[in-house]
C-alpha positions, 0 to 999 in steps of 0.5 A: 700916316702908316708906312710899311718899310723893309730895309735891305741889309747886306751882311759883309764878308769877313776880312783880314784878321776876322778870317782867323776867327772863322773855322779853318781861317777861311772867310765866308761871303754872306752878301747873298744871304737873305737877311729879311725873309717871310714878311707878310703885309695883309689887310692893312690900311695906310692913310695920308702919305702912307704906303709900302717901301721895300729897300727904297725901290732897289733890288737886293738879294737880302730881301725875299719871300715878301707878300703884300696883298689886300691892303688899302692905301688912300690919300697918298702920292700914287708914285710913292704908295708902292716903292718896290722894284719891278724886278722884285715882283716880276716872274723871277722876283721874290715879292708877291704884290696883289689885290691892293687898292692904290690911290689914283694918279692925279689927272693930267693937265691939258 
C-alpha cells in the first residue's frame, strides 16, 4: 500500500500575552498562509488500497500549488483513490490533477 497524503495545517494567530512578543505588540493572523506548497507527485504507482489524499478531501487555504499527474492507482476503492476537494482542482483551484490512471468503479447491480 502506498498512500500519498498532504495534511492542511492552519497557523493560528497570536493571542493575548503572545501579542506582546510581536513587533509593536500587534498580533498577526497567519490563518491564510499556505503552510504546504509546491508539492509534486508524478509517475508514482499506488497499489492495494493506495491513493492520494489532500486534507481529507476538504478545502483549505493552507495547501496550494500541488501537482498530481501521470500516476497509476490500482486495486483500490475507486471512491477513495483520489480524495481531493473539487474546489481545489477547479478553475480557481490550487491543485492540478491530470493524466492519472484510476481504478474503475465497481459495476452496478441490477
